[in-house]
C-alpha positions in Angstrom: -32.5 16.3 -30.4 -30.7 13.7 -32.4 -29.0 11.2 -30.1 -25.7 11.3 -31.9 -25.3 15.0 -31.7 -22.7 15.8 -28.9 -23.4 18.5 -26.3 -20.7 20.5 -24.5 -20.8 22.2 -21.2 -18.4 24.5 -19.4 -17.8 24.6 -15.6 -15.8 26.9 -13.4 -15.2 27.0 -9.7 -12.9 28.8 -7.2 -12.3 28.4 -3.5 -10.1 30.3 -1.1 -7.1 28.7 0.6 -7.4 28.8 4.4 -5.6 27.3 7.4 -7.1 24.2 9.1 -8.8 22.6 6.1 -7.6 19.8 3.9 -6.7 20.6 0.3 -8.9 18.1 -1.6 -8.6 18.4 -5.4 -10.0 15.8 -7.8 -10.6 13.6 -4.7 -6.9 13.7 -3.8 -5.8 15.1 -0.4 -2.9 17.3 -1.5 -0.2 17.9 1.2 -0.5 21.6 2.1 -0.5 23.9 5.2 -3.8 25.3 3.9 -6.8 23.8 2.3 -9.9 24.9 0.4 -12.8 26.5 2.2 -16.3 25.6 1.3 -19.6 23.9 2.4 -18.6 20.4 1.1 -15.0 19.3 0.9 -14.5 22.3 -1.5 -13.0 20.2 -4.2 -12.7 22.9 -6.8 -11.9 20.5 -9.7 -14.8 18.2 -9.1 -17.1 21.1 -8.7 -16.0 22.5 -12.1 -16.6 19.0 -13.7 -20.1 18.8 -12.1 -21.0 22.2 -13.5 -19.7 21.3 -17.0 -21.7 18.0 -17.0 -24.9 19.7 -15.8 -24.4 22.4 -18.4 -24.0 20.0 -21.2 -27.2 18.3 -20.3 -29.1 21.6 -19.7 -29.7 20.4 -16.1 -28.8 23.6 -14.2 -25.8 24.0 -12.0 -24.2 22.7 -8.9 -25.9 25.2 -6.6 -29.3 24.0 -7.7 -28.5 20.4 -7.0 -26.3 20.8 -3.9 -27.1 24.1 -2.3 -24.8 25.2 0.5 -27.9 25.9 2.6 -28.6 22.2 2.8 -26.9 20.4 5.7 -26.9 17.1 3.8 -23.9 18.4 1.7 -21.9 19.8 4.7 -18.4 18.3 4.5 -19.4 15.7 1.9 -16.9 14.3 -0.6 -17.5 16.0 -3.9 -16.9 12.7 -5.6 -20.2 11.5 -4.1 -21.8 14.5 -5.6 -20.2 13.7 -9.0 -21.6 10.1 -8.7 -25.1 11.5 -8.0 -24.8 13.7 -11.1 -23.6 10.7 -13.2 -26.8 8.9 -12.1 -29.0 11.8 -13.1 -27.3 12.0 -16.5 -27.7 8.3 -17.0 -31.4 8.4 -16.1 -31.8 11.2 -18.7 -30.0 9.1 -21.3 -26.7 11.0 -21.4 -23.3 9.4 -21.8 -20.0 11.1 -20.9 -17.7 11.2 -23.9 -14.9 13.3 -22.6 -14.0 15.8 -19.8 -11.1 18.3 -20.2 -10.0 20.2 -17.1 -7.5 22.8 -16.0 -6.5 23.6 -12.4 -5.1 27.0 -11.7 -2.9 27.1 -8.6 0.4 28.8 -7.7 0.7 26.4 -4.8 0.3 23.7 -3.8 1.7 21.9 -6.8 -1.1 20.0 -8.6 0.8 18.3 -11.5 2.2 15.4 -9.4 -1.4 14.4 -8.5 -3.0 14.6 -11.9 -3.0 10.8 -12.5 -4.7 10.1 -9.2 -7.2 12.8 -9.9 -7.9 11.5 -13.4 -8.6 8.0 -12.0 -10.8 9.3 -9.2 -13.0 11.3 -11.6 -13.1 8.4 -14.1 -14.2 6.0 -11.4 -16.9 8.3 -10.1 -18.2 8.8 -13.7 -17.7 5.1 -14.6 -15.7 6.0 -17.7 -12.2 5.1 -18.8 -9.4 7.2 -17.4 -8.5 8.2 -21.0 -11.8 10.0 -21.2 -10.6 12.5 -18.5 -7.8 15.0 -19.2 -6.4 17.2 -16.4 -3.9 20.0 -16.8 -2.4 22.2 -14.2 -1.0 25.7 -14.5 0.1 28.7 -12.4 -0.8 32.3 -13.0 2.9 33.3 -13.0 2.4 35.0 -9.6 -0.5 37.2 -10.8 -3.8 37.8 -9.0 -5.3 35.9 -6.1 -4.1 32.6 -7.5 -0.5 34.0 -7.8 -0.7 35.3 -4.2 -1.7 31.8 -3.1 -5.1 33.0 -1.8 -7.1 30.4 -3.7 -7.4 27.8 -6.4 -9.6 27.8 -9.5 -10.6 25.1 -12.0 -12.3 25.0 -15.3 -13.8 22.0 -17.1 -15.4 21.3 -20.5 -17.6 18.2 -20.8 -18.9 16.5 -23.9 -22.0 14.3 -23.7 -24.0 12.3 -26.2 -27.5 10.9 -25.9 -30.3 12.5 -23.9 -34.0 12.8 -24.5 -34.9 9.3 -23.2 
């Protein structure tokens, strides 16, 4: 592969909203009476970013690297998982060019927290905040998201390099 040819990857994740859990999205603890259920901190946005990065590098998916059957990942901050993926990408010669994300949630409101999320993801990836874009939308009351049963996120990542 030519080192200047960019590679793109897509990531998607969804987690249910349940009582008694924090609502961590993009490393931000969003005020809410319910949070995201999962093995780690269930950070739906960071999980989508991880899968997009791994996909762009043809390095599998989040489940292969951080299986929910492994107690090491129980309750862990997804930003630490993102840092580990960044290290794996760097070792393989990959450089993050850009990550574009969308969070789908009827509630809680995500838009007020976008800048903090952007800075958290950029810090974990050691890139400029301008290399991370985060959008938030609702589903206009439709589906499980509209019924406030869960939150979903999608990400597209662009990398250059590889084949070290």
